[in-house]
C-alpha positions in Angstrom: 106.6 81.1 86.3 108.6 84.3 86.4 109.6 83.8 82.8 105.9 83.4 81.8 105.1 86.7 83.7 107.8 88.7 81.8 106.7 87.2 78.6 103.0 88.2 79.3 104.1 91.8 80.0 106.2 91.9 76.9 103.4 90.6 74.7 100.9 93.0 76.2 103.2 96.0 75.4 103.9 94.7 71.9 100.3 94.0 71.2 99.3 97.7 71.4 100.5 98.0 67.8 100.8 94.6 66.2 100.9 96.2 62.7 104.1 98.0 63.6 105.8 94.7 64.5 105.8 93.6 60.9 106.3 97.0 59.3 108.4 99.1 61.7 110.4 102.2 60.9 112.6 104.7 62.7 110.9 107.8 63.9 112.1 111.1 65.5 115.6 111.0 67.0 115.9 107.3 66.3 116.8 108.2 62.7 117.6 111.9 62.6 120.0 111.7 65.5 121.0 108.2 66.8 121.4 106.3 63.5 123.0 109.2 61.6 125.6 109.7 64.3 126.4 105.9 64.5 126.9 105.9 60.7 129.2 108.9 60.9 131.1 108.3 64.2 130.6 104.6 65.0 130.9 103.6 68.7 132.3 107.1 69.6 128.8 108.5 68.9 127.7 107.5 72.5 129.8 110.4 73.8 128.3 113.0 71.5 125.7 115.2 73.4 122.3 115.9 72.0 120.5 119.1 73.1 122.9 119.6 76.0 123.3 116.0 77.4 124.6 112.7 76.4 122.3 109.7 75.8 124.5 106.6 76.2 121.8 104.0 76.4 119.8 104.9 73.2 123.0 105.7 71.3 124.6 102.4 72.3 121.5 100.4 71.5 121.5 102.0 68.0 125.2 101.0 67.5 124.6 97.4 68.6 121.5 97.3 66.3 123.6 98.4 63.4 126.3 95.9 64.1 123.8 93.1 64.4 122.1 94.1 61.2 125.4 94.2 59.3 126.5 90.9 60.9 123.4 89.3 59.3 124.3 90.8 56.0 121.3 93.2 55.9 123.0 96.6 56.0 120.7 98.9 57.9 117.5 97.2 57.1 117.1 95.3 60.4 118.1 98.3 62.6 114.5 99.4 63.2 113.5 96.0 64.4 116.5 95.5 66.7 115.9 99.0 68.2 112.2 98.5 68.6 112.5 95.1 70.4 115.2 96.5 72.6 112.9 99.4 73.5 110.1 96.9 74.3 112.4 94.8 76.5 113.5 97.9 78.5 109.9 99.0 78.9 109.0 95.5 80.1 111.6 95.7 82.8 110.5 99.1 84.0 106.8 98.3 84.0 107.3 94.9 85.7 109.4 96.4 88.4 106.3 97.4 90.4 105.4 93.7 90.6 108.5 92.9 92.7 108.2 92.2 96.4 110.0 95.5 97.1 106.6 97.2 96.6 104.4 95.1 98.9 104.4 98.1 101.2 102.6 100.0 98.4 100.1 97.3 97.5 100.3 94.1 99.5 98.6 91.8 97.1 100.9 90.5 94.3 97.9 90.1 92.0 96.8 93.7 92.5 100.3 95.0 91.7 100.3 92.8 88.6 97.0 94.5 87.6 98.5 98.0 88.2 101.5 97.1 86.0 99.3 95.8 83.2 97.0 98.8 83.5 99.9 101.0 82.5 100.3 98.9 79.4 96.6 98.8 78.5 96.1 102.6 78.7 95.0 103.6 75.2 96.7 106.3 73.3 96.6 107.6 69.7 100.4 107.8 69.8 101.1 104.3 71.3 103.8 103.7 68.7 105.5 106.9 69.6 105.6 106.1 73.3 106.1 102.4 73.3 107.8 101.1 70.1 110.9 103.3 69.8 114.1 103.9 71.7 113.7 107.7 71.6 111.0 107.7 74.3 112.8 105.2 76.6 113.6 108.1 78.9 109.9 108.5 79.8 110.1 104.9 81.2 113.4 105.6 82.8 111.6 108.4 84.6 109.0 105.9 85.7 111.8 103.6 87.0 113.3 106.5 88.9 109.9 107.3 90.4 109.5 103.7 91.6 113.0 103.5 93.2 112.5 106.9 94.7 109.2 105.8 96.3 110.8 102.7 97.8 113.8 104.7 99.2 111.6 107.4 100.6 109.3 104.8 102.3 112.3 103.0 103.9 114.1 106.3 104.7 117.2 104.4 103.8 119.4 104.0 100.8 118.5 100.3 100.6 119.2 100.1 96.8 120.3 96.9 95.2 123.5 96.7 93.1 121.4 96.1 90.0 119.2 99.0 90.8 122.3 101.2 91.4 123.8 100.1 88.1 120.5 101.0 86.3 120.5 104.4 88.0 124.0 105.1 86.9 123.2 104.2 83.2 120.1 106.3 83.4 122.1 109.1 84.8 124.4 109.0 81.8 121.5 109.0 79.4 119.0 111.6 80.6 118.9 114.8 82.7 116.2 113.1 84.9 119.2 111.9 86.9 119.0 115.1 89.0 115.8 113.6 90.6 117.8 110.7 91.9 120.4 112.9 93.3 117.8 115.0 95.1 116.2 111.9 96.7 119.6 110.6 97.8 120.5 114.0 99.3 117.2 114.2 101.2 117.6 110.7 102.7 121.2 111.3 103.7 120.2 114.7 105.3 117.4 113.1 107.3 119.6 110.3 108.6 122.3 112.9 109.5 119.8 115.1 111.3 118.5 112.2 113.3 122.1 111.1 114.0 121.5 107.6 112.6 125.0 107.4 111.1 128.0 105.7 112.5 131.5 105.8 111.0 131.1 102.2 109.9 128.0 102.8 107.8 128.3 106.3 106.4 130.9 105.3 103.9 128.4 102.9 102.2 125.8 105.6 101.8 128.4 108.2 100.6 129.6 105.7 98.0 126.1 105.1 96.7 125.5 108.9 96.7 128.7 109.5 94.6 127.6 106.8 92.2 124.5 108.8 91.2 126.1 112.2 91.7 129.0 111.7 89.2 126.8 110.8 86.2 124.7 113.8 87.0 127.9 115.9 87.2 129.0 114.6 83.8 125.6 115.6 82.3 126.2 119.0 84.0 129.5 119.5 82.2 127.9 118.8 78.8 125.1 121.2 79.7 127.6 123.9 80.5 129.4 123.4 77.2 126.1 123.6 75.2 125.3 127.3 74.5 121.6 126.4 73.8 120.9 125.5 77.5 121.7 128.8 79.3 118.8 128.4 81.7 119.9 124.9 82.6 123.4 126.1 83.3 122.2 128.5 86.0 120.0 125.8 87.6 122.7 123.1 87.6 125.3 125.6 88.9 123.2 126.4 91.9 122.5 122.7 92.4 126.1 121.5 92.5 127.0 124.4 94.8 124.4 123.1 97.2 125.8 119.5 96.9 129.3 120.8 97.6 128.1 122.5 100.7 126.3 119.4 101.9 129.5 117.3 101.5 131.6 119.7 103.4 129.1 119.7 106.3 129.2 115.9 106.4 132.9 115.9 106.4 133.1 118.2 109.3 130.3 116.5 111.2 131.8 113.0 110.9 135.4 113.9 110.6 135.8 112.2 107.2 139.3 112.7 105.8 139.8 114.0 102.3 141.1 111.1 100.2 
């Protein structure tokens, strides 16, 4: 039943542009950035920043697509198809997330949540291919995923994030500057719990660990932003942000007597 559901969502997304499925091509950064860098640098291209930040997921997907195409003896001819279907699979996961039982507080009926998920797919657009059928725009859907996880955490007022969700947030953090949103949400929840004195020494370590898991990728992105001269505005914003995070950590350490490891 669950497999049938995922298949329906995938087909609904792919059906927006059936013509593209048989005659796909690389557009935007898929070709000009990701594929060119993979051809020049190979796997090391995942660590090359683009416009001030690294994009590990789309760059790694491009490298795997090239390896698969070469393995089948097709050079780079199958790269657009591998990249497109990977993008569709990622989008299917993000759109279908709202149908999970974690969001019954939002809409209790499973059927209604399924309708909401499909409504996002059925929304018409003249640029459907640009949004849905390429790996370049995956970060829009990663933003959608961050929004869903953030809604759940803010509703629970607790960092009740699953290991798979945390792993996804880490990868997203290493692929888009939208990671700063996750850090802000985690900071807010930890601050609220601290103000209400809901922490004990036996459970604060778990939340701090999760917090560091999303903060470190954001910090890595911040380093690349500092090193990129084209993002002077972003430098000042991130500088103030990390100063605030440092102050927050020192306050927690003094409040709960956490030793420096």
